[in-house]
Every structure is written in C-alpha cells, then in structure tokens.
PQR file with spaces between the fields and no chain letter, atoms N, CA, C, O and H, PARSE charges and radii, in Angstrom:
ATOM       1  N    MET     1      -9.213   21.480   39.366 -0.4000 1.5000
ATOM       2  CA   MET     1      -9.978   20.510   38.599 -0.0000 2.0000
ATOM       3  C    MET     1     -10.198   20.984   37.165  0.5500 1.7000
ATOM       4  O    MET     1     -10.190   20.175   36.237 -0.5500 1.4000
ATOM       5  N    LYS     2     -10.398   22.312   36.976 -0.4000 1.5000
ATOM       6  CA   LYS     2     -10.605   22.833   35.625 -0.0000 2.0000
ATOM       7  C    LYS     2      -9.357   22.633   34.774  0.5500 1.7000
ATOM       8  O    LYS     2      -9.451   22.310   33.590 -0.5500 1.4000
ATOM       9  H    LYS     2     -10.404   22.969   37.730  0.4000 1.0000
ATOM      10  N    LYS     3      -8.175   22.827   35.390 -0.4000 1.5000
ATOM      11  CA   LYS     3      -6.931   22.639   34.634 -0.0000 2.0000
ATOM      12  C    LYS     3      -6.786   21.185   34.182  0.5500 1.7000
ATOM      13  O    LYS     3      -6.318   20.912   33.077 -0.5500 1.4000
ATOM      14  H    LYS     3      -8.099   23.089   36.352  0.4000 1.0000
ATOM      15  N    TYR     4      -7.189   20.269   35.042 -0.4000 1.5000
ATOM      16  CA   TYR     4      -7.116   18.852   34.700 -0.0000 2.0000
ATOM      17  C    TYR     4      -8.035   18.535   33.527  0.5500 1.7000
ATOM      18  O    TYR     4      -7.624   17.842   32.596 -0.5500 1.4000
ATOM      19  H    TYR     4      -7.570   20.491   35.940  0.4000 1.0000
ATOM      20  N    ILE     5      -9.250   19.020   33.554 -0.4000 1.5000
ATOM      21  CA   ILE     5     -10.207   18.768   32.472 -0.0000 2.0000
ATOM      22  C    ILE     5      -9.725   19.412   31.182  0.5500 1.7000
ATOM      23  O    ILE     5      -9.824   18.808   30.114 -0.5500 1.4000
ATOM      24  H    ILE     5      -9.584   19.583   34.310  0.4000 1.0000
ATOM      25  N    LEU     6      -9.198   20.645   31.269 -0.4000 1.5000
ATOM      26  CA   LEU     6      -8.664   21.303   30.073 -0.0000 2.0000
ATOM      27  C    LEU     6      -7.454   20.549   29.518  0.5500 1.7000
ATOM      28  O    LEU     6      -7.297   20.430   28.303 -0.5500 1.4000
ATOM      29  H    LEU     6      -9.117   21.136   32.137  0.4000 1.0000
ATOM      30  N    GLY     7      -6.607   20.047   30.405 -0.4000 1.5000
ATOM      31  CA   GLY     7      -5.437   19.282   29.968 -0.0000 2.0000
ATOM      32  C    GLY     7      -5.825   17.999   29.257  0.5500 1.7000
ATOM      33  O    GLY     7      -5.266   17.661   28.214 -0.5500 1.4000
ATOM      34  H    GLY     7      -6.735   20.144   31.392  0.4000 1.0000
ATOM      35  N    VAL     8      -6.787   17.287   29.827 -0.4000 1.5000
ATOM      36  CA   VAL     8      -7.258   16.044   29.206 -0.0000 2.0000
ATOM      37  C    VAL     8      -7.923   16.349   27.866  0.5500 1.7000
ATOM      38  O    VAL     8      -7.703   15.635   26.888 -0.5500 1.4000
ATOM      39  H    VAL     8      -7.242   17.562   30.674  0.4000 1.0000
ATOM      40  N    GLY     9      -8.731   17.400   27.819 -0.4000 1.5000
ATOM      41  CA   GLY     9      -9.368   17.794   26.557 -0.0000 2.0000
ATOM      42  C    GLY     9      -8.351   18.181   25.502  0.5500 1.7000
ATOM      43  O    GLY     9      -8.504   17.843   24.329 -0.5500 1.4000
ATOM      44  H    GLY     9      -8.910   17.979   28.614  0.4000 1.0000
ATOM      45  N    PHE    10      -7.304   18.895   25.922 -0.4000 1.5000
ATOM      46  CA   PHE    10      -6.240   19.285   24.993 -0.0000 2.0000
ATOM      47  C    PHE    10      -5.518   18.056   24.449  0.5500 1.7000
ATOM      48  O    PHE    10      -5.235   17.984   23.253 -0.5500 1.4000
ATOM      49  H    PHE    10      -7.179   19.170   26.876  0.4000 1.0000
ATOM      50  N    MET    11      -5.216   17.090   25.317 -0.4000 1.5000
ATOM      51  CA   MET    11      -4.527   15.872   24.878 -0.0000 2.0000
ATOM      52  C    MET    11      -5.397   15.063   23.914  0.5500 1.7000
ATOM      53  O    MET    11      -4.896   14.548   22.914 -0.5500 1.4000
ATOM      54  H    MET    11      -5.446   17.149   26.288  0.4000 1.0000
ATOM      55  N    ILE    12      -6.675   14.950   24.203 -0.4000 1.5000
ATOM      56  CA   ILE    12      -7.578   14.230   23.302 -0.0000 2.0000
ATOM      57  C    ILE    12      -7.660   14.946   21.961  0.5500 1.7000
ATOM      58  O    ILE    12      -7.662   14.303   20.911 -0.5500 1.4000
ATOM      59  H    ILE    12      -7.082   15.368   25.015  0.4000 1.0000
ATOM      60  N    GLY    13      -7.727   16.271   21.990 -0.4000 1.5000
ATOM      61  CA   GLY    13      -7.742   17.050   20.752 -0.0000 2.0000
ATOM      62  C    GLY    13      -6.477   16.849   19.938  0.5500 1.7000
ATOM      63  O    GLY    13      -6.538   16.730   18.714 -0.5500 1.4000
ATOM      64  H    GLY    13      -7.725   16.794   22.842  0.4000 1.0000
ATOM      65  N    CYS    14      -5.322   16.809   20.611 -0.4000 1.5000
ATOM      66  CA   CYS    14      -4.055   16.576   19.907 -0.0000 2.0000
ATOM      67  C    CYS    14      -4.023   15.191   19.276  0.5500 1.7000
ATOM      68  O    CYS    14      -3.567   15.032   18.143 -0.5500 1.4000
ATOM      69  H    CYS    14      -5.273   16.906   21.605  0.4000 1.0000
ATOM      70  N    ILE    15      -4.502   14.195   19.999 -0.4000 1.5000
ATOM      71  CA   ILE    15      -4.521   12.828   19.464 -0.0000 2.0000
ATOM      72  C    ILE    15      -5.429   12.752   18.242  0.5500 1.7000
ATOM      73  O    ILE    15      -5.066   12.138   17.238 -0.5500 1.4000
ATOM      74  H    ILE    15      -4.872   14.324   20.919  0.4000 1.0000
ATOM      75  N    VAL    16      -6.598   13.367   18.318 -0.4000 1.5000
ATOM      76  CA   VAL    16      -7.522   13.370   17.179 -0.0000 2.0000
ATOM      77  C    VAL    16      -6.895   14.090   15.995  0.5500 1.7000
ATOM      78  O    VAL    16      -7.010   13.624   14.861 -0.5500 1.4000
ATOM      79  H    VAL    16      -6.893   13.866   19.133  0.4000 1.0000
ATOM      80  N    LEU    17      -6.234   15.218   16.236 -0.4000 1.5000
ATOM      81  CA   LEU    17      -5.589   15.971   15.158 -0.0000 2.0000
ATOM      82  C    LEU    17      -4.484   15.157   14.496  0.5500 1.7000
ATOM      83  O    LEU    17      -4.381   15.137   13.269 -0.5500 1.4000
ATOM      84  H    LEU    17      -6.141   15.597   17.156  0.4000 1.0000
ATOM      85  N    VAL    18      -3.663   14.493   15.288 -0.4000 1.5000
ATOM      86  CA   VAL    18      -2.580   13.668   14.732 -0.0000 2.0000
ATOM      87  C    VAL    18      -3.159   12.527   13.909  0.5500 1.7000
ATOM      88  O    VAL    18      -2.643   12.225   12.833 -0.5500 1.4000
ATOM      89  H    VAL    18      -3.746   14.510   16.284  0.4000 1.0000
ATOM      90  N    ARG    19      -4.214   11.892   14.389 -0.4000 1.5000
ATOM      91  CA   ARG    19      -4.842   10.804   13.626 -0.0000 2.0000
ATOM      92  C    ARG    19      -5.406   11.296   12.302  0.5500 1.7000
ATOM      93  O    ARG    19      -5.285   10.612   11.285 -0.5500 1.4000
ATOM      94  H    ARG    19      -4.633   12.137   15.263  0.4000 1.0000
ATOM      95  N    MET    20      -6.024   12.482   12.304 -0.4000 1.5000
ATOM      96  CA   MET    20      -6.586   13.030   11.070 -0.0000 2.0000
ATOM      97  C    MET    20      -5.485   13.356   10.065  0.5500 1.7000
ATOM      98  O    MET    20      -5.626   13.071    8.876 -0.5500 1.4000
ATOM      99  H    MET    20      -6.122   13.038   13.130  0.4000 1.0000
ATOM     100  N    VAL    21      -4.395   13.948   10.535 -0.4000 1.5000
ATOM     101  CA   VAL    21      -3.278   14.270    9.642 -0.0000 2.0000
ATOM     102  C    VAL    21      -2.651   12.985    9.120  0.5500 1.7000
ATOM     103  O    VAL    21      -2.343   12.890    7.932 -0.5500 1.4000
ATOM     104  H    VAL    21      -4.281   14.180   11.501  0.4000 1.0000
ATOM     105  N    TRP    22      -2.460   12.003    9.980 -0.4000 1.5000
ATOM     106  CA   TRP    22      -1.880   10.712    9.579 -0.0000 2.0000
ATOM     107  C    TRP    22      -2.744   10.052    8.511  0.5500 1.7000
ATOM     108  O    TRP    22      -2.225    9.579    7.500 -0.5500 1.4000
ATOM     109  H    TRP    22      -2.711   12.081   10.945  0.4000 1.0000
ATOM     110  N    HIS    23      -4.038   10.018    8.723 -0.4000 1.5000
ATOM     111  CA   HIS    23      -4.950    9.402    7.758 -0.0000 2.0000
ATOM     112  C    HIS    23      -4.950   10.182    6.447  0.5500 1.7000
ATOM     113  O    HIS    23      -4.952    9.578    5.375 -0.5500 1.4000
ATOM     114  H    HIS    23      -4.459   10.402    9.544  0.4000 1.0000
ATOM     115  N    GLY    24      -4.949   11.486    6.511 -0.4000 1.5000
ATOM     116  CA   GLY    24      -4.949   12.304    5.302 -0.0000 2.0000
ATOM     117  C    GLY    24      -3.664   12.190    4.507  0.5500 1.7000
ATOM     118  O    GLY    24      -3.673   12.364    3.289 -0.5500 1.4000
ATOM     119  H    GLY    24      -4.948   11.977    7.382  0.4000 1.0000
ATOM     120  N    TYR    25      -2.556   11.900    5.180 -0.4000 1.5000
ATOM     121  CA   TYR    25      -1.272   11.781    4.493 -0.0000 2.0000
ATOM     122  C    TYR    25      -1.133   10.448    3.769  0.5500 1.7000
ATOM     123  O    TYR    25      -0.598   10.406    2.661 -0.5500 1.4000
ATOM     124  H    TYR    25      -2.549   11.758    6.170  0.4000 1.0000
ATOM     125  N    PHE    26      -1.599    9.370    4.365 -0.4000 1.5000
ATOM     126  CA   PHE    26      -1.362    8.038    3.812 -0.0000 2.0000
ATOM     127  C    PHE    26      -2.526    7.471    3.009  0.5500 1.7000
ATOM     128  O    PHE    26      -2.331    6.511    2.264 -0.5500 1.4000
ATOM     129  H    PHE    26      -2.033    9.404    5.265  0.4000 1.0000
ATOM     130  N    PHE    27      -3.727    8.028    3.130 -0.4000 1.5000
ATOM     131  CA   PHE    27      -4.887    7.483    2.448 -0.0000 2.0000
ATOM     132  C    PHE    27      -5.522    8.543    1.570  0.5500 1.7000
ATOM     133  O    PHE    27      -5.770    9.665    2.013 -0.5500 1.4000
ATOM     134  H    PHE    27      -3.886    8.809    3.735  0.4000 1.0000
ATOM     135  N    GLU    28      -5.782    8.182    0.332 -0.4000 1.5000
ATOM     136  CA   GLU    28      -6.405    9.092   -0.633 -0.0000 2.0000
ATOM     137  C    GLU    28      -7.878    8.752   -0.754  0.5500 1.7000
ATOM     138  O    GLU    28      -8.242    7.593   -0.949 -0.5500 1.4000
ATOM     139  H    GLU    28      -5.581    7.271   -0.027  0.4000 1.0000
ATOM     140  N    GLU    29      -8.721    9.760   -0.639 -0.4000 1.5000
ATOM     141  CA   GLU    29     -10.159    9.550   -0.774 -0.0000 2.0000
ATOM     142  C    GLU    29     -10.714   10.535   -1.786  0.5500 1.7000
ATOM     143  O    GLU    29     -10.376   11.719   -1.765 -0.5500 1.4000
ATOM     144  H    GLU    29      -8.425   10.702   -0.480  0.4000 1.0000
ATOM     145  N    THR    30     -11.572   10.038   -2.675 -0.4000 1.5000
ATOM     146  CA   THR    30     -12.215   10.906   -3.650 -0.0000 2.0000
ATOM     147  C    THR    30     -13.485   10.229   -4.153  0.5500 1.7000
ATOM     148  O    THR    30     -13.615    9.007   -4.083 -0.5500 1.4000
ATOM     149  H    THR    30     -11.846    9.077   -2.691  0.4000 1.0000
ATOM     150  N    ASN    31     -14.404   11.016   -4.651 -0.4000 1.5000
ATOM     151  CA   ASN    31     -15.636   10.468   -5.207 -0.0000 2.0000
ATOM     152  C    ASN    31     -15.585   10.359   -6.728  0.5500 1.7000
ATOM     153  O    ASN    31     -16.358    9.601   -7.314 -0.5500 1.4000
ATOM     154  H    ASN    31     -14.298   12.009   -4.708  0.4000 1.0000
ATOM     155  N    ASN    32     -14.702   11.092   -7.367 -0.4000 1.5000
ATOM     156  CA   ASN    32     -14.630   11.084   -8.829 -0.0000 2.0000
ATOM     157  C    ASN    32     -13.163   11.093   -9.253  0.5500 1.7000
ATOM     158  O    ASN    32     -12.605   12.145   -9.568 -0.5500 1.4000
ATOM     159  H    ASN    32     -14.075   11.708   -6.891  0.4000 1.0000
ATOM     160  N    ALA    33     -12.554    9.932   -9.257 -0.4000 1.5000
ATOM     161  CA   ALA    33     -11.134    9.833   -9.560 -0.0000 2.0000
ATOM     162  C    ALA    33     -10.914    9.147  -10.898  0.5500 1.7000
ATOM     163  O    ALA    33     -11.686    8.278  -11.304 -0.5500 1.4000
ATOM     164  H    ALA    33     -13.007    9.078   -9.001  0.4000 1.0000
ATOM     165  N    TYR    34      -9.865    9.547  -11.563 -0.4000 1.5000
ATOM     166  CA   TYR    34      -9.424    8.905  -12.790 -0.0000 2.0000
ATOM     167  C    TYR    34      -8.007    8.398  -12.563  0.5500 1.7000
ATOM     168  O    TYR    34      -7.173    9.089  -11.978 -0.5500 1.4000
ATOM     169  H    TYR    34      -9.238   10.253  -11.234  0.4000 1.0000
ATOM     170  N    VAL    35      -7.752    7.199  -13.026 -0.4000 1.5000
ATOM     171  CA   VAL    35      -6.436    6.609  -12.871 -0.0000 2.0000
ATOM     172  C    VAL    35      -5.791    6.532  -14.237  0.5500 1.7000
ATOM     173  O    VAL    35      -6.373    6.001  -15.182 -0.5500 1.4000
ATOM     174  H    VAL    35      -8.430    6.638  -13.501  0.4000 1.0000
ATOM     175  N    HIS    36      -4.595    7.062  -14.334 -0.4000 1.5000
ATOM     176  CA   HIS    36      -3.827    6.992  -15.571 -0.0000 2.0000
ATOM     177  C    HIS    36      -2.584    6.154  -15.296  0.5500 1.7000
ATOM     178  O    HIS    36      -1.949    6.302  -14.252 -0.5500 1.4000
ATOM     179  H    HIS    36      -4.123    7.494  -13.566  0.4000 1.0000
ATOM     180  N    GLY    37      -2.246    5.293  -16.215 -0.4000 1.5000
ATOM     181  CA   GLY    37      -1.075    4.460  -16.023 -0.0000 2.0000
ATOM     182  C    GLY    37      -0.630    3.847  -17.329  0.5500 1.7000
ATOM     183  O    GLY    37      -1.259    4.035  -18.371 -0.5500 1.4000
ATOM     184  H    GLY    37      -2.761    5.172  -17.063  0.4000 1.0000
ATOM     185  N    ASN    38       0.441    3.125  -17.263 -0.4000 1.5000
ATOM     186  CA   ASN    38       0.999    2.453  -18.424 -0.0000 2.0000
ATOM     187  C    ASN    38       1.052    0.959  -18.149  0.5500 1.7000
ATOM     188  O    ASN    38       1.327    0.532  -17.028 -0.5500 1.4000
ATOM     189  H    ASN    38       0.953    2.972  -16.417  0.4000 1.0000
ATOM     190  N    VAL    39       0.787    0.176  -19.175 -0.4000 1.5000
ATOM     191  CA   VAL    39       0.900   -1.275  -19.080 -0.0000 2.0000
ATOM     192  C    VAL    39       2.217   -1.672  -19.721  0.5500 1.7000
ATOM     193  O    VAL    39       2.507   -1.298  -20.857 -0.5500 1.4000
ATOM     194  H    VAL    39       0.564    0.523  -20.086  0.4000 1.0000
ATOM     195  N    SER    40       3.005   -2.428  -18.985 -0.4000 1.5000
ATOM     196  CA   SER    40       4.298   -2.871  -19.496 -0.0000 2.0000
ATOM     197  C    SER    40       4.296   -4.385  -19.617  0.5500 1.7000
ATOM     198  O    SER    40       3.910   -5.090  -18.684 -0.5500 1.4000
ATOM     199  H    SER    40       2.770   -2.732  -18.062  0.4000 1.0000
ATOM     200  N    ILE    41       4.723   -4.878  -20.757 -0.4000 1.5000
ATOM     201  CA   ILE    41       4.888   -6.313  -20.965 -0.0000 2.0000
ATOM     202  C    ILE    41       6.250   -6.693  -20.393  0.5500 1.7000
ATOM     203  O    ILE    41       7.267   -6.092  -20.738 -0.5500 1.4000
ATOM     204  H    ILE    41       5.037   -4.306  -21.515  0.4000 1.0000
ATOM     205  N    VAL    42       6.260   -7.682  -19.527 -0.4000 1.5000
ATOM     206  CA   VAL    42       7.507   -8.126  -18.913 -0.0000 2.0000
ATOM     207  C    VAL    42       7.795   -9.534  -19.416  0.5500 1.7000
ATOM     208  O    VAL    42       7.186  -10.493  -18.942 -0.5500 1.4000
ATOM     209  H    VAL    42       5.434   -8.171  -19.246  0.4000 1.0000
ATOM     210  N    PRO    43       8.716   -9.675  -20.370 -0.5600 1.5000
ATOM     211  CA   PRO    43       9.023  -11.013  -20.883  0.2800 2.0000
ATOM     212  C    PRO    43       9.903  -11.782  -19.895  0.5500 1.7000
ATOM     213  O    PRO    43      10.663  -11.193  -19.126 -0.5500 1.4000
ATOM     214  N    THR    44       9.782  -13.098  -19.936 -0.4000 1.5000
ATOM     215  CA   THR    44      10.619  -13.927  -19.077 -0.0000 2.0000
ATOM     216  C    THR    44      11.727  -14.559  -19.897  0.5500 1.7000
ATOM     217  O    THR    44      11.627  -14.685  -21.117 -0.5500 1.4000
ATOM     218  H    THR    44       9.165  -13.576  -20.561  0.4000 1.0000
ATOM     219  N    ARG    45      12.759  -14.942  -19.222 -0.4000 1.5000
ATOM     220  CA   ARG    45      13.877  -15.608  -19.896 -0.0000 2.0000
ATOM     221  C    ARG    45      13.652  -17.112  -19.979  0.5500 1.7000
ATOM     222  O    ARG    45      14.280  -17.795  -20.788 -0.5500 1.4000
ATOM     223  H    ARG    45      12.840  -14.840  -18.231  0.4000 1.0000
ATOM     224  N    VAL    46      12.764  -17.622  -19.147 -0.4000 1.5000
ATOM     225  CA   VAL    46      12.452  -19.051  -19.161 -0.0000 2.0000
ATOM     226  C    VAL    46      10.951  -19.215  -19.337  0.5500 1.7000
ATOM     227  O    VAL    46      10.174  -18.443  -18.776 -0.5500 1.4000
ATOM     228  H    VAL    46      12.254  -17.067  -18.489  0.4000 1.0000
ATOM     229  N    PRO    47      10.535  -20.216  -20.113 -0.5600 1.5000
ATOM     230  CA   PRO    47       9.096  -20.418  -20.338  0.2800 2.0000
ATOM     231  C    PRO    47       8.450  -21.196  -19.190  0.5500 1.7000
ATOM     232  O    PRO    47       8.248  -22.404  -19.312 -0.5500 1.4000
ATOM     233  N    GLU    48       8.133  -20.550  -18.111 -0.4000 1.5000
ATOM     234  CA   GLU    48       7.510  -21.198  -16.957 -0.0000 2.0000
ATOM     235  C    GLU    48       6.185  -20.521  -16.623  0.5500 1.7000
ATOM     236  O    GLU    48       5.914  -19.402  -17.060 -0.5500 1.4000
ATOM     237  H    GLU    48       8.298  -19.568  -18.012  0.4000 1.0000
ATOM     238  N    ILE    49       5.379  -21.209  -15.852 -0.4000 1.5000
ATOM     239  CA   ILE    49       4.098  -20.685  -15.388 -0.0000 2.0000
ATOM     240  C    ILE    49       4.294  -20.102  -13.987  0.5500 1.7000
ATOM     241  O    ILE    49       4.980  -20.700  -13.158 -0.5500 1.4000
ATOM     242  H    ILE    49       5.600  -22.117  -15.497  0.4000 1.0000
ATOM     243  N    ILE    50       3.700  -18.949  -13.721 -0.4000 1.5000
ATOM     244  CA   ILE    50       3.782  -18.356  -12.387 -0.0000 2.0000
ATOM     245  C    ILE    50       2.826  -19.113  -11.469  0.5500 1.7000
ATOM     246  O    ILE    50       1.629  -19.204  -11.743 -0.5500 1.4000
ATOM     247  H    ILE    50       3.143  -18.463  -14.394  0.4000 1.0000
ATOM     248  N    THR    51       3.367  -19.656  -10.377 -0.4000 1.5000
ATOM     249  CA   THR    51       2.544  -20.420   -9.439 -0.0000 2.0000
ATOM     250  C    THR    51       2.134  -19.599   -8.222  0.5500 1.7000
ATOM     251  O    THR    51       1.121  -19.899   -7.591 -0.5500 1.4000
ATOM     252  H    THR    51       4.339  -19.583  -10.155  0.4000 1.0000
ATOM     253  N    ASP    52       2.904  -18.570   -7.884 -0.4000 1.5000
ATOM     254  CA   ASP    52       2.579  -17.772   -6.705 -0.0000 2.0000
ATOM     255  C    ASP    52       3.073  -16.347   -6.905  0.5500 1.7000
ATOM     256  O    ASP    52       4.215  -16.130   -7.308 -0.5500 1.4000
ATOM     257  H    ASP    52       3.727  -18.326   -8.397  0.4000 1.0000
ATOM     258  N    VAL    53       2.213  -15.382   -6.623 -0.4000 1.5000
ATOM     259  CA   VAL    53       2.581  -13.969   -6.675 -0.0000 2.0000
ATOM     260  C    VAL    53       2.766  -13.502   -5.242  0.5500 1.7000
ATOM     261  O    VAL    53       1.866  -13.655   -4.416 -0.5500 1.4000
ATOM     262  H    VAL    53       1.285  -15.559   -6.295  0.4000 1.0000
ATOM     263  N    LEU    54       3.927  -12.933   -4.944 -0.4000 1.5000
ATOM     264  CA   LEU    54       4.285  -12.604   -3.569 -0.0000 2.0000
ATOM     265  C    LEU    54       4.016  -11.153   -3.184  0.5500 1.7000
ATOM     266  O    LEU    54       4.284  -10.768   -2.045 -0.5500 1.4000
ATOM     267  H    LEU    54       4.658  -12.808   -5.615  0.4000 1.0000
ATOM     268  N    VAL    55       3.499  -10.344   -4.092 -0.4000 1.5000
ATOM     269  CA   VAL    55       3.181   -8.949   -3.773 -0.0000 2.0000
ATOM     270  C    VAL    55       1.709   -8.689   -4.062  0.5500 1.7000
ATOM     271  O    VAL    55       1.095   -9.385   -4.871 -0.5500 1.4000
ATOM     272  H    VAL    55       3.282  -10.657   -5.017  0.4000 1.0000
ATOM     273  N    LEU    56       1.158   -7.698   -3.406 -0.4000 1.5000
ATOM     274  CA   LEU    56      -0.230   -7.307   -3.607 -0.0000 2.0000
ATOM     275  C    LEU    56      -0.286   -6.012   -4.404  0.5500 1.7000
ATOM     276  O    LEU    56       0.737   -5.353   -4.590 -0.5500 1.4000
ATOM     277  H    LEU    56       1.657   -7.133   -2.749  0.4000 1.0000
ATOM     278  N    ASP    57      -1.460   -5.647   -4.871 -0.4000 1.5000
ATOM     279  CA   ASP    57      -1.633   -4.401   -5.605 -0.0000 2.0000
ATOM     280  C    ASP    57      -1.215   -3.219   -4.741  0.5500 1.7000
ATOM     281  O    ASP    57      -1.505   -3.173   -3.546 -0.5500 1.4000
ATOM     282  H    ASP    57      -2.291   -6.183   -4.720  0.4000 1.0000
ATOM     283  N    ASN    58      -0.535   -2.271   -5.359 -0.4000 1.5000
ATOM     284  CA   ASN    58      -0.126   -1.007   -4.746 -0.0000 2.0000
ATOM     285  C    ASN    58       0.896   -1.151   -3.628  0.5500 1.7000
ATOM     286  O    ASN    58       1.092   -0.205   -2.864 -0.5500 1.4000
ATOM     287  H    ASN    58      -0.300   -2.309   -6.330  0.4000 1.0000
ATOM     288  N    HIS    59       1.550   -2.294   -3.503 -0.4000 1.5000
ATOM     289  CA   HIS    59       2.608   -2.437   -2.515 -0.0000 2.0000
ATOM     290  C    HIS    59       3.908   -1.898   -3.083  0.5500 1.7000
ATOM     291  O    HIS    59       4.178   -2.031   -4.277 -0.5500 1.4000
ATOM     292  H    HIS    59       1.391   -3.062   -4.123  0.4000 1.0000
ATOM     293  N    LYS    60       4.702   -1.297   -2.230 -0.4000 1.5000
ATOM     294  CA   LYS    60       6.007   -0.801   -2.657 -0.0000 2.0000
ATOM     295  C    LYS    60       6.981   -1.971   -2.715  0.5500 1.7000
ATOM     296  O    LYS    60       6.999   -2.819   -1.822 -0.5500 1.4000
ATOM     297  H    LYS    60       4.483   -1.189   -1.261  0.4000 1.0000
ATOM     298  N    VAL    61       7.780   -2.009   -3.759 -0.4000 1.5000
ATOM     299  CA   VAL    61       8.812   -3.030   -3.891 -0.0000 2.0000
ATOM     300  C    VAL    61      10.144   -2.334   -4.099  0.5500 1.7000
ATOM     301  O    VAL    61      10.209   -1.205   -4.585 -0.5500 1.4000
ATOM     302  H    VAL    61       7.765   -1.320   -4.483  0.4000 1.0000
ATOM     303  N    ARG    62      11.185   -3.022   -3.728 -0.4000 1.5000
ATOM     304  CA   ARG    62      12.533   -2.482   -3.888 -0.0000 2.0000
ATOM     305  C    ARG    62      13.339   -3.413   -4.786  0.5500 1.7000
ATOM     306  O    ARG    62      12.948   -4.553   -5.041 -0.5500 1.4000
ATOM     307  H    ARG    62      11.132   -3.939   -3.334  0.4000 1.0000
ATOM     308  N    LYS    63      14.436   -2.918   -5.243 -0.4000 1.5000
ATOM     309  CA   LYS    63      15.324   -3.705   -6.087 -0.0000 2.0000
ATOM     310  C    LYS    63      15.748   -4.962   -5.327  0.5500 1.7000
ATOM     311  O    LYS    63      16.197   -4.888   -4.183 -0.5500 1.4000
ATOM     312  H    LYS    63      14.754   -1.993   -5.036  0.4000 1.0000
ATOM     313  N    GLY    64      15.602   -6.097   -5.971 -0.4000 1.5000
ATOM     314  CA   GLY    64      15.990   -7.359   -5.367 -0.0000 2.0000
ATOM     315  C    GLY    64      14.861   -8.112   -4.683  0.5500 1.7000
ATOM     316  O    GLY    64      15.049   -9.265   -4.294 -0.5500 1.4000
ATOM     317  H    GLY    64      15.238   -6.157   -6.900  0.4000 1.0000
ATOM     318  N    ASP    65      13.682   -7.490   -4.522 -0.4000 1.5000
ATOM     319  CA   ASP    65      12.548   -8.169   -3.896 -0.0000 2.0000
ATOM     320  C    ASP    65      12.034   -9.288   -4.797  0.5500 1.7000
ATOM     321  O    ASP    65      11.999   -9.139   -6.019 -0.5500 1.4000
ATOM     322  H    ASP    65      13.530   -6.554   -4.838  0.4000 1.0000
ATOM     323  N    LEU    66      11.639  -10.399   -4.199 -0.4000 1.5000
ATOM     324  CA   LEU    66      11.065  -11.520   -4.933 -0.0000 2.0000
ATOM     325  C    LEU    66       9.595  -11.224   -5.193  0.5500 1.7000
ATOM     326  O    LEU    66       8.824  -11.020   -4.256 -0.5500 1.4000
ATOM     327  H    LEU    66      11.668  -10.520   -3.206  0.4000 1.0000
ATOM     328  N    LEU    67       9.205  -11.199   -6.468 -0.4000 1.5000
ATOM     329  CA   LEU    67       7.848  -10.823   -6.841 -0.0000 2.0000
ATOM     330  C    LEU    67       6.951  -12.023   -7.101  0.5500 1.7000
ATOM     331  O    LEU    67       5.765  -11.988   -6.770 -0.5500 1.4000
ATOM     332  H    LEU    67       9.832  -11.364   -7.230  0.4000 1.0000
ATOM     333  N    ALA    68       7.495  -13.084   -7.686 -0.4000 1.5000
ATOM     334  CA   ALA    68       6.678  -14.240   -8.049 -0.0000 2.0000
ATOM     335  C    ALA    68       7.529  -15.499   -8.014  0.5500 1.7000
ATOM     336  O    ALA    68       8.757  -15.447   -8.084 -0.5500 1.4000
ATOM     337  H    ALA    68       8.458  -13.113   -7.955  0.4000 1.0000
ATOM     338  N    ILE    69       6.843  -16.631   -7.904 -0.4000 1.5000
ATOM     339  CA   ILE    69       7.509  -17.935   -7.938 -0.0000 2.0000
ATOM     340  C    ILE    69       7.050  -18.652   -9.194  0.5500 1.7000
ATOM     341  O    ILE    69       5.855  -18.728   -9.482 -0.5500 1.4000
ATOM     342  H    ILE    69       5.846  -16.673   -7.847  0.4000 1.0000
ATOM     343  N    LEU    70       8.016  -19.179   -9.941 -0.4000 1.5000
ATOM     344  CA   LEU    70       7.721  -19.904  -11.174 -0.0000 2.0000
ATOM     345  C    LEU    70       7.545  -21.388  -10.878  0.5500 1.7000
ATOM     346  O    LEU    70       8.149  -21.923   -9.948 -0.5500 1.4000
ATOM     347  H    LEU    70       8.986  -19.118   -9.707  0.4000 1.0000
ATOM     348  N    GLY    71       6.704  -22.052  -11.689 -0.4000 1.5000
ATOM     349  CA   GLY    71       6.448  -23.481  -11.529 -0.0000 2.0000
ATOM     350  C    GLY    71       7.615  -24.329  -11.987  0.5500 1.7000
ATOM     351  O    GLY    71       8.588  -23.828  -12.551 -0.5500 1.4000
ATOM     352  H    GLY    71       6.214  -21.618  -12.444  0.4000 1.0000
ATOM     353  N    ASP    72       7.501  -25.624  -11.734 -0.4000 1.5000
ATOM     354  CA   ASP    72       8.576  -26.558  -12.068 -0.0000 2.0000
ATOM     355  C    ASP    72       8.512  -27.057  -13.497  0.5500 1.7000
ATOM     356  O    ASP    72       9.545  -27.392  -14.076 -0.5500 1.4000
ATOM     357  H    ASP    72       6.710  -26.031  -11.276  0.4000 1.0000
ATOM     358  N    SER    73       7.330  -27.117  -14.076 -0.4000 1.5000
ATOM     359  CA   SER    73       7.212  -27.724  -15.397 -0.0000 2.0000
ATOM     360  C    SER    73       6.605  -26.750  -16.386  0.5500 1.7000
ATOM     361  O    SER    73       5.859  -25.845  -16.011 -0.5500 1.4000
ATOM     362  H    SER    73       6.490  -26.845  -13.605  0.4000 1.0000
ATOM     363  N    TYR    74       6.923  -26.941  -17.622 -0.4000 1.5000
ATOM     364  CA   TYR    74       6.400  -26.109  -18.697 -0.0000 2.0000
ATOM     365  C    TYR    74       5.283  -26.879  -19.386  0.5500 1.7000
ATOM     366  O    TYR    74       5.492  -28.014  -19.815 -0.5500 1.4000
ATOM     367  H    TYR    74       7.528  -27.676  -17.926  0.4000 1.0000
ATOM     368  N    ILE    75       4.100  -26.279  -19.498 -0.4000 1.5000
ATOM     369  CA   ILE    75       2.953  -26.929  -20.132 -0.0000 2.0000
ATOM     370  C    ILE    75       2.716  -26.288  -21.487  0.5500 1.7000
ATOM     371  O    ILE    75       2.585  -25.068  -21.588 -0.5500 1.4000
ATOM     372  H    ILE    75       3.931  -25.357  -19.149  0.4000 1.0000
ATOM     373  N    LEU    76       2.660  -27.111  -22.533 -0.4000 1.5000
ATOM     374  CA   LEU    76       2.405  -26.578  -23.877 -0.0000 2.0000
ATOM     375  C    LEU    76       0.933  -26.466  -24.132  0.5500 1.7000
ATOM     376  O    LEU    76       0.524  -26.037  -25.210 -0.5500 1.4000
ATOM     377  H    LEU    76       2.766  -28.102  -22.450  0.4000 1.0000
C-alpha cells in the first residue's frame, strides 16, 4: 500500500512540475515591465477602409496569412 501511495504522489508531483514548466515557458509574468518596440507605417496600394481585422494582438502570423479585409467602397 505504501508503494501505491508513493507512486500516486510521484505521478501527481510530475504532473504539477510539467504544468509549472509549461506555464513558465509560454507565459511571461512581471510586476515592472517595459515594452520597447517600433511603429511601422504600412501603406496600401488601394485606397480602401479596413472592415475586419483577422488577427489579434501578439498572435504569430506567417507569410501569406490574411490579416485584414478591405471594404467595397472608398469614402472621401
């Protein structure tokens, strides 16, 4: 019975450890962070209004991904 309890405790400990490592790898936490970045102006080839943005903040995009949908009419 002791081996069974130790085995279950070991498995629970391993699961908790894996979850902590997983969370620490993919999520950044801090109380005093500074963000540095660059703002880039992206000109369009056609004068249209963006009607729908298909990506969210901090999402990874790849070459060829559709980022936004342009409207049908141009408003002056």
